[in-house]
Structure formats: C-alpha cells, structure tokens
FIMILUM-206752 format. One record per residue (C-alpha): x, y, z; residue in three letters. Coordinates in steps of 0.05 Angstrom, whole numbers, plus 5000, padded with zeros to 4 digits. Example, Ala and Ser with C-alpha at 12.3 -4.5 7.8 and 13.67 -1.06 7.14 Angstrom:
524649105156Ala
527349795143Ser
This chain:
684296534829Met
681695964786Lys
687396124742Thr
692996064795Lys
689095354810Leu
689695144742Tyr
697295314734Ile
698694944807Leu
694994354778Thr
698194354714Cys
705294354754Leu
703893854802Leu
701593434743Phe
707393534701Ser
711993444764Thr
708692774778Ser
709892564705Leu
717292764710Leu
718492394778Leu
715591754750Asn
719991734695Gly
714391794639Gln
715692124575Ser
711892174510Asn
715391504488Glu
711090904486Asn
713690374533Phe
711689724577Asp
714889564640Thr
714988834667Tyr
717388634736Gly
720289154784Gln
721289884765Ser
728390134760Phe
732290764741Asp
734190764671Thr
738891424682Ala
744991014677Val
745390454631Ile
751990044618Asn
755690074558Asn
755689344543Tyr
761089404489Lys
765789834531Ala
764789444595Glu
763088734569Lys
769288414604Glu
767988764672Ser
760788604678Leu
761987874658Leu
767387784710Asn
762888144767Asn
755687794762Pro
753888004829Gln
752588694814Asp
746388934783Asp
747089124709Thr
742689534663Lys
743489384589Leu
739589644524Glu
738289194467Gly
733688974411Gln
729388404422Ile
730387814372Leu
725387304404Ser
720887144461Thr
718386464489Cys
711486344443Pro
708585914496Met
708886364558Lys
713286974546Gly
717486664596Cys
724886864562Trp
727087294508Met
733387374469Lys
736288024458Ile
741588334415Lys
746488774449Ala
752488944408Glu
754788334372Glu
753087834422Asp
745287464431Thr
743787484504Ile
738286964530Leu
733987354583Val
729987004634Arg
726087364688Phe
727587244761Lys
723486704799Asp
718586714741Tyr
715887244775Gly
713587584708Phe
712987474631Phe
714087904567Val
709187904513Pro
709187254468Lys
708887684405Asp
709388364374Gly
715788554407Val
720888324362Val
725188864336Gly
722889344398Asn
728789634437Lys
728689394505Thr
732789544574Val
733989034619Ile
735589064697Asn
738688474736Gly
744588014732Lys
749087824673Ile
753587174672Ser
756586614634Val
752486004636Asp
753385264603Thr
745985124578Leu
744484384586Ser
742383954531Val
735383874564Ala
735184654574Gln
737084804499Leu
731684274480Arg
726384564519His
727485304492Tyr
727484984422Ala
721184644440Glu
718285304463Asp
720385644405Ala
716285154361Gly
722484854326Lys
721284124297Ser
722583434330Lys
728483354273Glu
731084054297Glu
730683904370Ile
734183234366Asn
740183524327Lys
741283864394Ile
746983394422Ile
751583874462Asp
751284384516Pro
752785104498Glu
756385664530Val
752386294530Ser
751486974561Ile
745386954601Thr
741887514641Phe
737187434698Leu
732187964698Ala
728588294755Asn
725988814709Gly
724888964638Val
722789614597Ile
720589504521Ile
719590114483Arg
715490104416Glu
718790304357Asp
C-alpha cells in the first residue's frame, strides 16, 4: 500500500510540473504567465508581425541591456534587429543587472514607433550616459518597440 501511495504521489508531482511548464532549465518569469509552445519566427514573420501590431506576439532574443535605474525597459537582439522592450502599464520590471547575454522570450505587441528626443534622452540618462552623450541626441528615432505583458528570462 505504501508503495502504491508513493508511486501515486510521484506521478501527481510529475504531472504538476509538466502542467505548470516547469523543466530543469533555470528561468524567471515577470508579468503575466504565457504559453511558450509557439514562438513566432521573427526572421520569417517580421513583415507580417510589424503590419499586424494588434496581435499578441511571442519572440525570443538575447538581452543586450536593461534599465539600470529600475529595470523598466530592456533591449534585446532578435535576428539582426535591436528591439526596445517596455512593460505594459509599468506593471512589472526585470532585473537591473546580471541578465545581459541571457535568452528571453517576450509576449505582447510589437510595433514600429518614433521615439521622441525627450524619450531617447530619458533612456540614455537611465543607461548612465554622460551629459555630453545625452546632449548629442537631437533627432527622433524610428525604432522597433515591443510592449510586453510577460517576460521569461533563461539563465545561460
């Protein structure tokens, strides 16, 4: 009887791990949970994704930097593009340090935005740029941006 109970307990625990998407991989989640079963192929679907920003998108990339002040934004590399990732309603933040180079999966809406000089200067200030570097920002910038409602960061 004890053996059957032990086996049943092990099966329930294993099933629980599978249903919750847990694996042996080290990862942290921020914001809303989401299913990573289907991740958009950014290289193949880029034009379609950018032309349909109303659809939720899941992208995978490598973290290039995060906001060192609060963790309120990050830049990721997806294929050949650098994408600025912000977090919906400032509802969550990512670590300020220690995650550069790690892989991430983001869920939310992708778009092409024009970042104003004020926004660019704010991001540069957050990133610890010098006053001289900040003052050199005089033109708005067209950028691929992502408003994430959920983020997964995997330790490499």
